[in-house]
KOLTI-230730 format. One line per field, with one value per atom (N, C-alpha, C): x, y, z; atom name; residue number from 1; residue in one letter. Coordinates in nm, 2 decimals. Last residue first. Layout:
N
east = [X, ...]
north = [Y, ...]
up = [Z, ...]
name = [CA, ...]
resi = [NUM, ...]
resn = [A, ...]
***
This chain:
198
east = [11.17, 11.27, 11.41, 10.98, 11.08, 11.21, 10.80, 10.86, 10.98, 10.68, 10.75, 10.83, 10.55, 10.65, 10.73, 10.36, 10.46, 10.57, 10.20, 10.29, 10.38, 10.11, 10.19, 10.27, 9.92, 10.03, 10.15, 9.74, 9.83, 9.95, 9.63, 9.70, 9.79, 9.52, 9.62, 9.70, 9.31, 9.40, 9.53, 9.16, 9.23, 9.34, 9.21, 9.13, 9.22, 9.36, 9.24, 9.15, 9.66, 9.60, 9.44, 9.88, 9.80, 9.70, 10.20, 10.12, 10.01, 10.40, 10.26, 10.15, 10.64, 10.60, 10.45, 10.75, 10.64, 10.58, 10.98, 10.86, 10.74, 11.23, 11.14, 11.01, 11.35, 11.39, 11.29, 11.31, 11.22, 11.24, 11.48, 11.46, 11.40, 11.49, 11.61, 11.60, 11.21, 11.28, 11.41, 11.16, 11.10, 11.18, 11.31, 11.34, 11.29, 11.19, 11.34, 11.36, 10.94, 10.96, 11.08, 10.94, 10.95, 10.96, 10.74, 10.85, 10.84, 10.66, 10.60, 10.74, 10.57, 10.69, 10.64, 10.34, 10.36, 10.49, 10.24, 10.37, 10.40, 9.87, 10.00, 10.13, 9.67, 9.68, 9.81, 9.67, 9.72, 9.72, 9.59, 9.73, 9.76, 9.32, 9.38, 9.51, 9.23, 9.17, 9.22, 9.35, 9.43, 9.36, 9.15, 9.27, 9.35, 8.82, 8.93, 9.06, 8.61, 8.62, 8.77, 8.48, 8.57, 8.57, 8.33, 8.27, 8.35, 8.47, 8.41, 8.35, 8.57, 8.46, 8.39, 8.79, 8.68, 8.56, 8.94, 8.88, 8.78, 9.00, 8.93, 8.86, 9.17, 9.05, 8.95, 9.37, 9.30, 9.16, 9.48, 9.44, 9.34, 9.55, 9.44, 9.40, 9.76, 9.63, 9.53, 9.98, 9.89, 9.75, 10.16, 10.10, 9.98, 10.20, 10.15, 10.10, 10.30, 10.18, 10.12, 10.39, 10.42, 10.30, 10.39, 10.32, 10.37, 10.45, 10.50, 10.45, 10.30, 10.35, 10.39, 10.12, 10.27, 10.34, 9.86, 9.89, 10.02, 9.87, 9.87, 9.89, 10.01, 10.00, 9.99, 9.86, 9.93, 9.91, 9.87, 9.84, 9.92, 9.97, 9.83, 9.79, 10.22, 10.12, 9.98, 10.29, 10.31, 10.20, 10.42, 10.32, 10.37, 10.45, 10.50, 10.39, 10.50, 10.42, 10.46, 10.55, 10.62, 10.54, 10.42, 10.40, 10.51, 10.56, 10.44, 10.42, 10.91, 10.78, 10.68, 11.18, 11.08, 10.93, 11.37, 11.31, 11.19, 11.47, 11.56, 11.49, 11.22, 11.29, 11.40, 11.13, 11.04, 11.13, 11.37, 11.33, 11.23, 11.36, 11.48, 11.44, 11.12, 11.12, 11.25, 11.16, 11.06, 11.09, 11.36, 11.40, 11.31, 11.21, 11.32, 11.35, 11.01, 10.96, 11.08, 11.20, 11.13, 11.08, 11.27, 11.37, 11.31, 11.03, 11.09, 11.21, 10.77, 10.91, 10.97, 10.55, 10.56, 10.72, 10.46, 10.59, 10.62, 10.21, 10.29, 10.44, 9.95, 10.08, 10.19, 9.74, 9.74, 9.85, 9.74, 9.75, 9.78, 9.90, 9.78, 9.84, 10.07, 10.07, 9.95, 10.23, 10.10, 10.10, 10.43, 10.42, 10.30, 10.46, 10.38, 10.39, 10.64, 10.63, 10.56, 10.63, 10.60, 10.59, 10.44, 10.55, 10.52, 10.20, 10.26, 10.39, 9.91, 10.04, 10.10, 9.62, 9.67, 9.82, 9.60, 9.57, 9.61, 9.69, 9.78, 9.75, 9.49, 9.63, 9.72, 9.25, 9.27, 9.41, 9.29, 9.28, 9.31, 9.30, 9.41, 9.40, 9.03, 9.14, 9.27, 8.90, 8.86, 8.98, 8.98, 9.02, 8.99, 8.85, 9.00, 9.05, 8.54, 8.64, 8.78, 8.40, 8.44, 8.54, 8.31, 8.24, 8.27, 8.42, 8.37, 8.29, 8.66, 8.56, 8.49, 8.84, 8.79, 8.67, 8.87, 8.85, 8.79, 9.07, 8.95, 8.94, 9.40, 9.31, 9.19, 9.65, 9.53, 9.43, 10.01, 9.89, 9.77, 10.15, 10.11, 10.00, 10.21, 10.27, 10.28, 9.92, 10.04, 10.07, 9.72, 9.84, 9.96, 9.49, 9.56, 9.70, 9.32, 9.47, 9.55, 9.07, 9.11, 9.28, 9.01, 9.01, 9.08, 8.96, 9.10, 9.11, 8.81, 8.80, 8.94, 8.86, 8.73, 8.71, 9.20, 9.11, 8.98, 9.52, 9.39, 9.30, 9.81, 9.72, 9.59, 10.14, 10.00, 9.92, 10.45, 10.39, 10.24, 10.74, 10.59, 10.51, 10.95, 10.97, 10.83, 11.04, 10.93, 10.97, 11.21, 11.23, 11.13, 11.11, 11.26, 11.28, 10.84, 10.89, 11.03, 10.81, 10.83, 10.87, 10.81, 10.88, 10.91, 10.62, 10.75, 10.85, 10.40, 10.45, 10.57, 10.35, 10.38, 10.43, 10.31, 10.42, 10.46, 10.08, 10.19, 10.32, 9.91, 9.94, 10.07, 9.87, 9.92, 9.98, 9.97, 9.87, 9.94, 10.17, 10.15, 10.04, 10.19, 10.18, 10.16, 10.20, 10.31, 10.31, 9.94, 10.02, 10.17, 9.62, 9.75, 9.82, 9.42, 9.43, 9.60, 9.40, 9.43, 9.45, 9.36, 9.46, 9.49, 9.14, 9.27, 9.37, 8.87, 8.94, 9.09, 8.72, 8.74, 8.83, 8.66, 8.56, 8.60, 8.79, 8.87, 8.77, 8.61, 8.66, 8.73, 8.59, 8.48, 8.52, 8.74, 8.79, 8.69, 8.70, 8.59, 8.63, 8.97, 8.89, 8.79, 9.13, 9.00, 8.91, 9.41, 9.33, 9.18, 9.71, 9.58, 9.49, 9.97, 9.92, 9.77, 10.20, 10.07, 10.01, 10.48, 10.43, 10.30, 10.63, 10.51, 10.49, 10.95, 10.85, 10.76, 11.08, 11.06, 10.95]
north = [16.51, 16.51, 16.44, 16.47, 16.57, 16.57, 16.32, 16.26, 16.33, 16.51, 16.39, 16.33, 16.69, 16.73, 16.62, 16.49, 16.56, 16.60, 16.44, 16.34, 16.39, 16.70, 16.66, 16.54, 16.71, 16.80, 16.76, 16.51, 16.49, 16.58, 16.62, 16.49, 16.49, 16.85, 16.86, 16.73, 16.71, 16.80, 16.82, 16.58, 16.49, 16.59, 16.74, 16.73, 16.64, 16.77, 16.76, 16.74, 16.72, 16.71, 16.68, 16.94, 16.84, 16.84, 17.05, 17.03, 16.94, 17.08, 17.10, 17.09, 17.05, 16.95, 16.96, 17.21, 17.12, 17.04, 17.36, 17.42, 17.33, 17.29, 17.30, 17.34, 17.29, 17.39, 17.41, 17.22, 17.19, 17.29, 17.32, 17.17, 17.13, 17.59, 17.53, 17.36, 17.66, 17.65, 17.58, 17.65, 17.57, 17.55, 17.87, 17.74, 17.62, 18.08, 18.05, 17.92, 18.08, 18.03, 18.00, 17.91, 18.04, 17.98, 17.74, 17.72, 17.84, 17.82, 17.83, 17.83, 17.65, 17.71, 17.71, 17.69, 17.65, 17.73, 17.57, 17.63, 17.60, 17.62, 17.53, 17.63, 17.78, 17.73, 17.65, 17.86, 17.96, 17.91, 17.62, 17.65, 17.77, 17.54, 17.52, 17.58, 17.52, 17.61, 17.63, 17.39, 17.49, 17.56, 17.22, 17.15, 17.25, 17.32, 17.33, 17.28, 17.26, 17.17, 17.19, 17.27, 17.32, 17.21, 17.20, 17.22, 17.27, 17.14, 17.28, 17.31, 16.90, 16.90, 17.05, 16.97, 16.90, 16.91, 17.11, 17.19, 17.12, 16.89, 17.02, 17.08, 16.75, 16.71, 16.80, 16.94, 16.90, 16.85, 16.93, 17.05, 17.04, 16.66, 16.73, 16.87, 16.64, 16.55, 16.62, 16.80, 16.84, 16.76, 16.69, 16.82, 16.86, 16.42, 16.45, 16.60, 16.46, 16.40, 16.44, 16.72, 16.64, 16.59, 16.72, 16.74, 16.66, 16.87, 16.77, 16.82, 16.87, 16.93, 16.81, 16.87, 16.84, 16.90, 16.96, 16.82, 16.81, 17.22, 17.13, 16.99, 17.47, 17.35, 17.24, 17.82, 17.70, 17.58, 17.99, 17.98, 17.85, 18.07, 18.01, 17.98, 18.15, 18.24, 18.19, 17.91, 17.98, 18.09, 17.75, 17.85, 17.91, 17.44, 17.54, 17.62, 17.39, 17.39, 17.48, 17.22, 17.28, 17.27, 17.21, 17.17, 17.26, 17.25, 17.15, 17.10, 17.30, 17.33, 17.21, 17.28, 17.25, 17.29, 17.34, 17.45, 17.40, 17.07, 17.18, 17.29, 16.94, 16.88, 17.00, 17.09, 17.06, 17.03, 17.07, 17.21, 17.18, 16.80, 16.86, 16.99, 16.82, 16.72, 16.78, 16.98, 17.03, 16.94, 16.82, 16.96, 17.01, 16.59, 16.58, 16.72, 16.73, 16.67, 16.65, 16.77, 16.89, 16.86, 16.52, 16.62, 16.74, 16.42, 16.37, 16.46, 16.59, 16.58, 16.53, 16.49, 16.51, 16.50, 16.50, 16.53, 16.56, 16.41, 16.32, 16.37, 16.42, 16.51, 16.42, 16.29, 16.34, 16.43, 16.23, 16.11, 16.17, 16.46, 16.42, 16.32, 16.39, 16.42, 16.38, 16.43, 16.41, 16.46, 16.30, 16.39, 16.34, 16.31, 16.27, 16.35, 16.18, 16.29, 16.22, 15.92, 16.07, 16.19, 15.66, 15.73, 15.89, 15.58, 15.50, 15.59, 15.75, 15.73, 15.65, 15.80, 15.66, 15.65, 16.07, 15.98, 15.83, 16.17, 16.21, 16.11, 16.08, 16.06, 16.06, 16.18, 16.05, 16.00, 16.44, 16.40, 16.25, 16.49, 16.52, 16.46, 16.41, 16.34, 16.36, 16.62, 16.50, 16.41, 16.84, 16.83, 16.68, 16.77, 16.79, 16.77, 16.60, 16.67, 16.67, 16.43, 16.57, 16.64, 16.18, 16.29, 16.42, 16.03, 16.02, 16.14, 16.00, 16.09, 16.10, 15.81, 15.79, 15.89, 15.65, 15.77, 15.75, 15.36, 15.44, 15.56, 15.27, 15.33, 15.38, 15.04, 15.13, 15.15, 15.03, 15.03, 15.11, 14.91, 15.01, 14.99, 14.83, 14.79, 14.90, 14.82, 14.89, 14.82, 14.66, 14.62, 14.70, 14.74, 14.63, 14.61, 14.95, 14.99, 14.87, 14.88, 14.93, 14.94, 14.82, 14.71, 14.75, 15.06, 14.99, 14.88, 15.31, 15.20, 15.10, 15.53, 15.46, 15.34, 15.58, 15.57, 15.50, 15.68, 15.70, 15.67, 15.47, 15.55, 15.54, 15.48, 15.45, 15.52, 15.37, 15.42, 15.39, 15.45, 15.37, 15.45, 15.56, 15.45, 15.36, 15.69, 15.67, 15.54, 15.76, 15.84, 15.80, 15.58, 15.59, 15.66, 15.65, 15.54, 15.54, 15.86, 15.90, 15.78, 15.77, 15.87, 15.90, 15.55, 15.50, 15.64, 15.69, 15.60, 15.57, 15.83, 15.90, 15.81, 15.59, 15.67, 15.76, 15.49, 15.41, 15.49, 15.70, 15.68, 15.59, 15.66, 15.78, 15.75, 15.33, 15.40, 15.51, 15.37, 15.30, 15.40, 15.47, 15.33, 15.27, 15.76, 15.69, 15.55, 15.68, 15.79, 15.74, 15.56, 15.53, 15.67, 15.62, 15.65, 15.64, 15.60, 15.47, 15.50, 15.86, 15.78, 15.66, 15.94, 15.98, 15.91, 15.76, 15.77, 15.82, 16.00, 15.85, 15.88, 16.25, 16.16, 16.02, 16.47, 16.38, 16.28, 16.62, 16.69, 16.59, 16.43, 16.47, 16.54, 16.29, 16.30, 16.34, 16.28, 16.23, 16.22, 16.17, 16.28, 16.20, 16.00, 16.00, 16.10, 15.95, 15.90, 15.90, 16.07, 16.07, 16.05, 15.91, 15.95, 15.95, 15.96, 15.93, 15.99, 15.85, 15.92, 15.87, 15.88, 15.81, 15.91, 15.88, 15.95, 15.85, 15.72, 15.86, 15.91]
up = [21.91, 22.02, 21.99, 21.73, 21.70, 21.81, 21.84, 21.74, 21.71, 22.02, 22.08, 21.97, 21.82, 21.92, 21.97, 21.72, 21.63, 21.73, 21.97, 21.90, 21.79, 22.00, 22.08, 22.03, 21.78, 21.79, 21.88, 21.84, 21.72, 21.72, 22.07, 22.07, 21.95, 21.97, 22.07, 22.07, 21.82, 21.76, 21.84, 22.01, 21.92, 21.85, 22.34, 22.21, 22.12, 22.56, 22.58, 22.45, 22.74, 22.60, 22.63, 22.87, 22.89, 22.77, 22.93, 22.82, 22.85, 23.12, 23.18, 23.05, 22.99, 23.10, 23.13, 22.79, 22.75, 22.86, 22.76, 22.81, 22.77, 22.71, 22.59, 22.63, 22.97, 22.87, 22.75, 23.25, 23.15, 23.03, 23.43, 23.45, 23.33, 23.37, 23.38, 23.39, 23.36, 23.25, 23.27, 23.65, 23.56, 23.43, 23.74, 23.80, 23.71, 23.60, 23.58, 23.62, 23.70, 23.57, 23.53, 24.01, 23.95, 23.80, 24.23, 24.15, 24.04, 24.57, 24.43, 24.34, 24.85, 24.78, 24.61, 25.12, 24.98, 24.92, 25.39, 25.36, 25.20, 25.36, 25.37, 25.35, 25.31, 25.44, 25.46, 25.04, 25.13, 25.28, 24.91, 24.93, 25.02, 24.87, 25.01, 25.03, 24.62, 24.71, 24.84, 24.39, 24.47, 24.57, 24.29, 24.34, 24.42, 24.39, 24.31, 24.38, 24.56, 24.45, 24.38, 24.92, 24.81, 24.69, 25.13, 25.01, 24.89, 25.36, 25.36, 25.21, 25.31, 25.42, 25.40, 25.15, 25.10, 25.18, 25.33, 25.22, 25.16, 25.51, 25.55, 25.45, 25.34, 25.39, 25.44, 25.31, 25.18, 25.23, 25.57, 25.51, 25.38, 25.61, 25.70, 25.62, 25.40, 25.39, 25.49, 25.42, 25.34, 25.35, 25.63, 25.64, 25.54, 25.52, 25.67, 25.69, 25.25, 25.28, 25.42, 25.06, 25.19, 25.26, 24.71, 24.84, 24.95, 24.40, 24.49, 24.65, 24.06, 24.19, 24.30, 23.86, 23.84, 23.95, 23.93, 23.88, 23.80, 23.99, 24.10, 24.06, 23.89, 23.82, 23.94, 23.86, 23.93, 23.86, 23.56, 23.68, 23.75, 23.30, 23.31, 23.45, 23.35, 23.31, 23.32, 23.62, 23.49, 23.47, 23.88, 23.84, 23.72, 24.06, 23.96, 23.93, 24.41, 24.30, 24.19, 24.69, 24.60, 24.47, 25.03, 24.88, 24.80, 25.27, 25.24, 25.10, 25.31, 25.25, 25.26, 25.39, 25.49, 25.43, 25.21, 25.25, 25.36, 25.15, 25.19, 25.24, 25.07, 25.18, 25.24, 24.84, 24.94, 25.07, 24.69, 24.76, 24.86, 24.60, 24.67, 24.73, 24.46, 24.58, 24.66, 24.24, 24.34, 24.47, 24.10, 24.16, 24.28, 24.04, 24.14, 24.20, 23.87, 24.00, 24.10, 23.67, 23.75, 23.88, 23.60, 23.64, 23.72, 23.50, 23.63, 23.67, 23.35, 23.36, 23.51, 23.10, 23.24, 23.26, 22.85, 22.86, 23.00, 22.82, 22.76, 22.78, 23.04, 23.02, 22.97, 23.13, 22.98, 22.96, 23.40, 23.30, 23.16, 23.61, 23.53, 23.45, 23.92, 23.78, 23.71, 24.23, 24.15, 24.03, 24.45, 24.33, 24.26, 24.79, 24.70, 24.58, 25.08, 24.97, 24.84, 25.23, 25.29, 25.19, 25.08, 25.10, 25.17, 25.02, 25.12, 25.16, 24.94, 24.92, 25.05, 24.97, 24.95, 24.94, 25.04, 25.14, 25.11, 24.78, 24.90, 25.01, 24.61, 24.58, 24.70, 24.73, 24.70, 24.68, 24.69, 24.83, 24.82, 24.43, 24.49, 24.63, 24.36, 24.31, 24.39, 24.51, 24.54, 24.49, 24.33, 24.47, 24.55, 24.10, 24.11, 24.25, 24.20, 24.10, 24.12, 24.34, 24.39, 24.31, 24.27, 24.22, 24.27, 24.56, 24.42, 24.40, 24.75, 24.75, 24.61, 24.67, 24.80, 24.82, 24.36, 24.43, 24.58, 24.36, 24.32, 24.42, 24.26, 24.37, 24.30, 24.20, 24.15, 24.25, 24.17, 24.26, 24.21, 23.87, 23.96, 24.05, 23.59, 23.71, 23.80, 23.38, 23.44, 23.56, 23.32, 23.24, 23.31, 23.44, 23.50, 23.42, 23.36, 23.38, 23.45, 23.36, 23.25, 23.25, 23.63, 23.53, 23.41, 23.75, 23.78, 23.68, 23.72, 23.63, 23.63, 23.86, 23.90, 23.81, 23.97, 23.86, 23.92, 24.02, 24.07, 23.95, 24.06, 23.97, 24.03, 24.19, 24.21, 24.10, 24.27, 24.17, 24.19, 24.48, 24.47, 24.36, 24.45, 24.52, 24.54, 24.13, 24.22, 24.30, 23.92, 24.04, 24.15, 23.70, 23.77, 23.89, 23.65, 23.73, 23.78, 23.45, 23.59, 23.70, 23.20, 23.23, 23.37, 23.23, 23.19, 23.22, 23.28, 23.38, 23.35, 23.03, 23.14, 23.28, 22.87, 22.85, 22.98, 22.98, 23.00, 22.96, 22.92, 23.06, 23.08, 22.63, 22.68, 22.83, 22.52, 22.58, 22.64, 22.22, 22.35, 22.42, 21.96, 21.98, 22.10, 22.01, 21.95, 21.97, 22.20, 22.18, 22.13, 22.24, 22.19, 22.15, 22.52, 22.38, 22.35, 22.78, 22.71, 22.56, 22.87, 22.93, 22.85, 22.73, 22.68, 22.75, 22.62, 22.75, 22.70, 22.39, 22.45, 22.56, 22.36, 22.28, 22.32, 22.44, 22.36, 22.28, 22.61, 22.48, 22.38, 22.81, 22.75, 22.60, 23.03, 22.89, 22.77, 23.29, 23.21, 23.05, 23.50, 23.43, 23.33, 23.64, 23.69, 23.62, 23.68, 23.56, 23.57, 23.81, 23.80, 23.68, 23.95, 23.82, 23.83, 24.19, 24.16, 24.03, 24.34, 24.23, 24.18, 24.65, 24.58, 24.46, 24.79, 24.70, 24.64, 24.96, 25.01, 24.92]
name = [N, CA, C, N, CA, C, N, CA, C, N, CA, C, N, CA, C, N, CA, C, N, CA, C, N, CA, C, N, CA, C, N, CA, C, N, CA, C, N, CA, C, N, CA, C, N, CA, C, N, CA, C, N, CA, C, N, CA, C, N, CA, C, N, CA, C, N, CA, C, N, CA, C, N, CA, C, N, CA, C, N, CA, C, N, CA, C, N, CA, C, N, CA, C, N, CA, C, N, CA, C, N, CA, C, N, CA, C, N, CA, C, N, CA, C, N, CA, C, N, CA, C, N, CA, C, N, CA, C, N, CA, C, N, CA, C, N, CA, C, N, CA, C, N, CA, C, N, CA, C, N, CA, C, N, CA, C, N, CA, C, N, CA, C, N, CA, C, N, CA, C, N, CA, C, N, CA, C, N, CA, C, N, CA, C, N, CA, C, N, CA, C, N, CA, C, N, CA, C, N, CA, C, N, CA, C, N, CA, C, N, CA, C, N, CA, C, N, CA, C, N, CA, C, N, CA, C, N, CA, C, N, CA, C, N, CA, C, N, CA, C, N, CA, C, N, CA, C, N, CA, C, N, CA, C, N, CA, C, N, CA, C, N, CA, C, N, CA, C, N, CA, C, N, CA, C, N, CA, C, N, CA, C, N, CA, C, N, CA, C, N, CA, C, N, CA, C, N, CA, C, N, CA, C, N, CA, C, N, CA, C, N, CA, C, N, CA, C, N, CA, C, N, CA, C, N, CA, C, N, CA, C, N, CA, C, N, CA, C, N, CA, C, N, CA, C, N, CA, C, N, CA, C, N, CA, C, N, CA, C, N, CA, C, N, CA, C, N, CA, C, N, CA, C, N, CA, C, N, CA, C, N, CA, C, N, CA, C, N, CA, C, N, CA, C, N, CA, C, N, CA, C, N, CA, C, N, CA, C, N, CA, C, N, CA, C, N, CA, C, N, CA, C, N, CA, C, N, CA, C, N, CA, C, N, CA, C, N, CA, C, N, CA, C, N, CA, C, N, CA, C, N, CA, C, N, CA, C, N, CA, C, N, CA, C, N, CA, C, N, CA, C, N, CA, C, N, CA, C, N, CA, C, N, CA, C, N, CA, C, N, CA, C, N, CA, C, N, CA, C, N, CA, C, N, CA, C, N, CA, C, N, CA, C, N, CA, C, N, CA, C, N, CA, C, N, CA, C, N, CA, C, N, CA, C, N, CA, C, N, CA, C, N, CA, C, N, CA, C, N, CA, C, N, CA, C, N, CA, C, N, CA, C, N, CA, C, N, CA, C, N, CA, C, N, CA, C, N, CA, C, N, CA, C, N, CA, C, N, CA, C, N, CA, C, N, CA, C, N, CA, C, N, CA, C, N, CA, C, N, CA, C, N, CA, C, N, CA, C, N, CA, C, N, CA, C, N, CA, C, N, CA, C, N, CA, C, N, CA, C, N, CA, C, N, CA, C, N, CA, C, N, CA, C, N, CA, C, N, CA, C, N, CA, C, N, CA, C, N, CA, C, N, CA, C, N, CA, C, N, CA, C, N, CA, C, N, CA, C, N, CA, C]
resi = [198, 198, 198, 197, 197, 197, 196, 196, 196, 195, 195, 195, 194, 194, 194, 193, 193, 193, 192, 192, 192, 191, 191, 191, 190, 190, 190, 189, 189, 189, 188, 188, 188, 187, 187, 187, 186, 186, 186, 185, 185, 185, 184, 184, 184, 183, 183, 183, 182, 182, 182, 181, 181, 181, 180, 180, 180, 179, 179, 179, 178, 178, 178, 177, 177, 177, 176, 176, 176, 175, 175, 175, 174, 174, 174, 173, 173, 173, 172, 172, 172, 171, 171, 171, 170, 170, 170, 169, 169, 169, 168, 168, 168, 167, 167, 167, 166, 166, 166, 165, 165, 165, 164, 164, 164, 163, 163, 163, 162, 162, 162, 161, 161, 161, 160, 160, 160, 159, 159, 159, 158, 158, 158, 157, 157, 157, 156, 156, 156, 155, 155, 155, 154, 154, 154, 153, 153, 153, 152, 152, 152, 151, 151, 151, 150, 150, 150, 149, 149, 149, 148, 148, 148, 147, 147, 147, 146, 146, 146, 145, 145, 145, 144, 144, 144, 143, 143, 143, 142, 142, 142, 141, 141, 141, 140, 140, 140, 139, 139, 139, 138, 138, 138, 137, 137, 137, 136, 136, 136, 135, 135, 135, 134, 134, 134, 133, 133, 133, 132, 132, 132, 131, 131, 131, 130, 130, 130, 129, 129, 129, 128, 128, 128, 127, 127, 127, 126, 126, 126, 125, 125, 125, 124, 124, 124, 123, 123, 123, 122, 122, 122, 121, 121, 121, 120, 120, 120, 119, 119, 119, 118, 118, 118, 117, 117, 117, 116, 116, 116, 115, 115, 115, 114, 114, 114, 113, 113, 113, 112, 112, 112, 111, 111, 111, 110, 110, 110, 109, 109, 109, 108, 108, 108, 107, 107, 107, 106, 106, 106, 105, 105, 105, 104, 104, 104, 103, 103, 103, 102, 102, 102, 101, 101, 101, 100, 100, 100, 99, 99, 99, 98, 98, 98, 97, 97, 97, 96, 96, 96, 95, 95, 95, 94, 94, 94, 93, 93, 93, 92, 92, 92, 91, 91, 91, 90, 90, 90, 89, 89, 89, 88, 88, 88, 87, 87, 87, 86, 86, 86, 85, 85, 85, 84, 84, 84, 83, 83, 83, 82, 82, 82, 81, 81, 81, 80, 80, 80, 79, 79, 79, 78, 78, 78, 77, 77, 77, 76, 76, 76, 75, 75, 75, 74, 74, 74, 73, 73, 73, 72, 72, 72, 71, 71, 71, 70, 70, 70, 69, 69, 69, 68, 68, 68, 67, 67, 67, 66, 66, 66, 65, 65, 65, 64, 64, 64, 63, 63, 63, 62, 62, 62, 61, 61, 61, 60, 60, 60, 59, 59, 59, 58, 58, 58, 57, 57, 57, 56, 56, 56, 55, 55, 55, 54, 54, 54, 53, 53, 53, 52, 52, 52, 51, 51, 51, 50, 50, 50, 49, 49, 49, 48, 48, 48, 47, 47, 47, 46, 46, 46, 45, 45, 45, 44, 44, 44, 43, 43, 43, 42, 42, 42, 41, 41, 41, 40, 40, 40, 39, 39, 39, 38, 38, 38, 37, 37, 37, 36, 36, 36, 35, 35, 35, 34, 34, 34, 33, 33, 33, 32, 32, 32, 31, 31, 31, 30, 30, 30, 29, 29, 29, 28, 28, 28, 27, 27, 27, 26, 26, 26, 25, 25, 25, 24, 24, 24, 23, 23, 23, 22, 22, 22, 21, 21, 21, 20, 20, 20, 19, 19, 19, 18, 18, 18, 17, 17, 17, 16, 16, 16, 15, 15, 15, 14, 14, 14, 13, 13, 13, 12, 12, 12, 11, 11, 11, 10, 10, 10, 9, 9, 9, 8, 8, 8, 7, 7, 7, 6, 6, 6, 5, 5, 5, 4, 4, 4, 3, 3, 3, 2, 2, 2, 1, 1, 1]
resn = [Q, Q, Q, A, A, A, S, S, S, A, A, A, A, A, A, E, E, E, E, E, E, A, A, A, Q, Q, Q, A, A, A, F, F, F, E, E, E, E, E, E, P, P, P, T, T, T, N, N, N, L, L, L, N, N, N, W, W, W, F, F, F, A, A, A, L, L, L, G, G, G, R, R, R, P, P, P, D, D, D, A, A, A, A, A, A, Q, Q, Q, I, I, I, E, E, E, A, A, A, M, M, M, T, T, T, L, L, L, T, T, T, R, R, R, T, T, T, Q, Q, Q, A, A, A, Q, Q, Q, S, S, S, L, L, L, W, W, W, A, A, A, T, T, T, A, A, A, K, K, K, W, W, W, Q, Q, Q, G, G, G, A, A, A, R, R, R, L, L, L, A, A, A, A, A, A, E, E, E, V, V, V, I, I, I, P, P, P, L, L, L, C, C, C, A, A, A, A, A, A, R, R, R, R, R, R, Y, Y, Y, V, V, V, A, A, A, H, H, H, F, F, F, P, P, P, E, E, E, Y, Y, Y, G, G, G, A, A, A, E, E, E, T, T, T, K, K, K, P, P, P, I, I, I, V, V, V, I, I, I, D, D, D, A, A, A, E, E, E, E, E, E, A, A, A, I, I, I, L, L, L, L, L, L, R, R, R, T, T, T, A, A, A, V, V, V, E, E, E, I, I, I, L, L, L, K, K, K, A, A, A, S, S, S, A, A, A, F, F, F, P, P, P, M, M, M, D, D, D, C, C, C, A, A, A, V, V, V, I, I, I, A, A, A, V, V, V, I, I, I, P, P, P, Q, Q, Q, A, A, A, A, A, A, S, S, S, A, A, A, I, I, I, A, A, A, T, T, T, Y, Y, Y, L, L, L, G, G, G, G, G, G, L, L, L, A, A, A, G, G, G, R, R, R, G, G, G, A, A, A, E, E, E, L, L, L, D, D, D, R, R, R, I, I, I, L, L, L, R, R, R, A, A, A, D, D, D, L, L, L, F, F, F, A, A, A, F, F, F, D, D, D, E, E, E, P, P, P, H, H, H, N, N, N, T, T, T, T, T, T, V, V, V, I, I, I, L, L, L, E, E, E, D, D, D, A, A, A, I, I, I, P, P, P, R, R, R, L, L, L, R, R, R, K, K, K, A, A, A, V, V, V, R, R, R, Q, Q, Q, I, I, I, L, L, L, P, P, P, E, E, E, G, G, G, L, L, L, F, F, F, L, L, L, K, K, K, L, L, L, A, A, A, K, K, K, D, D, D, E, E, E, G, G, G, M, M, M, R, R, R, A, A, A, S, S, S, A, A, A, G, G, G, G, G, G, A, A, A, Q, Q, Q, I, I, I, C, C, C, V, V, V, T, T, T, L, L, L, M, M, M]
***
């Protein structure tokens, strides 16, 4: 029922190297994310324009279907490539990606017949830790792409969107780390410290 897609298509400009492959406590960061989410996945896919770099992962590797189209292009690739009817999309640079939070979102998607269940914090929506109904979302995302949109959230108003509240998020992720994405070597070091303290 659930495809988990890890997005590994970013440029990693601020990190200075490919953050998906950067060692996090001794293993590639993307491998840590995959291990955290694999138990809930009926299918695991990774979107990347360098599939040869990720051959070590036990996952289906997918190139961007709409190259150079930013976050929305990556979202489209994930939803279009999934074999399962529900798609969880997570960024490769989230070392505390939460399987529990995705399970909560998936249950809500089914129970409330939503098209997307997406967390929202003070920083805004988290489209790369969200759950999508493939059949409903694919045509809307495709239309947004054709209309020249770039933002991953540009199309939410056209779908049956269920927003996860802060209370719902905190219940599943009490440490509040699930959406922490790493962009700099300093953030990387801080996250390793936090992971070591678990």
